[in-house]
N, C-alpha and C positions, 0 to 999 in steps of 0.2 A: 644659786644664781650668781653669775659672775658680776664683778663690780661695774663693768661697762654697761651691761644690760640693765642693771639696777639703776645706775645714774640716768640712763635714757628714760626708764619708766618713771622715775621721780620727776624729771624735767617735763615729761609729757603731762603729768597730773598736777604740776605746780600751778597755782593761780597766777595769772598774768597781771602785773601791776601797770597801771596807766598813770605814770607820773605827771604828765602834762595835764591830764584831766583832773587829777587830785590837786595839783597846784592851782589850777583855775578855780575849782570849787572852793578851796581854802581861801584864795584871794577874794572871791566874791562874798563868801560868808563872813570873813573877817572885816571886809568893807561894810557889810550890812550891820555888823555889830558896832562898828565905828559910827555909822550913820544913826543907828539907834541911840548910841551914847550922846551924839551931838543933838539929836532931837530931845532927849531928856534934859540936857543942859539948857537948851532953848526954852523948853516947857517950864522948867523950874525958874529960869530967869524972867521970862516974859509973863507967864500966867500967874506965878506965885510971888513975883516981885522979889526974888532972892538974888543977891549979888552973884557975879559969874564964878568967883572962887568957891563960894558955898554951894552953888548949883553944881559945880563939878564934883564936889564931895558927895552931894546927894545922888548924882548920877552913878558914881562908883558904888555907893551903898545899894542903890536900886538894882544894878546889874549883879552884884554879889548876892543879894536876896533872891532874885529870880533864878540865878544859876543854882543856888543851894536848894531852893524849893523844887525846881525841875529835876534835880539830881535825886532828891528824896522821893519824888513821885515816880521816878524811873524813866522820864522822858529824855533827860540830857544825854545819857549814854547812846541812845538811838540817834539823836541829832549829831553827836560827835562822830559816830560811825559814818554818817553821810558827809559832814562838813569838814572832817579832819582837823587840821591845825587852825582853821578859821574860828573855831570856838574854844580851842585849848589855849592858844597863845594869849588872848586878852585876859583880863582879871577874872573872867568867868571860868577859865580853866583852873585858876588857883582856888577859887571857891569850890569848884567841882571836886578837886583832889582832896580838899579838907573834909567836905561833906561826905563823900563816898567812903573815906577811911573811917569816919565817925560812925556811919551807918553800918559798915561791915562788922565793927567790933562792939556794937551797942549791947549785945546780949551778955557781954562780960562785965557790964556795970559802968557807972559813970567815971570811976577812977581808973581801974585797970583796963577797961575797954576803950571808951571814947577818949578819956583824958590822955592815956598813954599812947594812943595810936592815931590821933587826929592829925598830927604833924608828920606822919610816916613819909609821905611824898613831899609835902610842902616844906618840911624841915630842911631837906637838902637844898631846895630852892632858896629859902631864907638864908641858910648858911653861906652858900656860894654867892648870893647877892651881896651879903654884908662883907665877905672877904674880898670880892672884886671891887666893891665900892671903896673899901679901905685901901686896897692896892692902887687903884687909879687916883684916889685922893692923895696918896703919898707920892705917886709919880708926878702929879700936877704940882704938888708942893716943891718937889725937887727941880722940876723944869722951870716953873714960873716964879718960884720964890714965895715967901710968906707975905 
């Protein structure tokens, strides 16, 4: 088969990506995660009489717990397939990446399996987060002084 016909055949069967629809779904689901987070902060503050700063910490812990639980139960991957970045970008995505890596290698044991692979994806996020924080802190120090 010649290259031109092959390229036409591939283009014909290639799935079409609807970027506007994906962006809208991610925007709405990300907003719903934010709304859920604010509801949790208000719940912890109002009903349990916890200070706003501590309520924010409890909200993050709650979202991490449920994202990890739903990943372990197999729900989270299906939701991410629908919601795209709306569920991956918040703290729930970070919890999902760590939990799924740990689950994937659990048969190799707690040390060589879970322990050595849990930061497989999250490790790069932590590394570049720390490096960029250091870089921008240094830049701020140079521009604004000590």
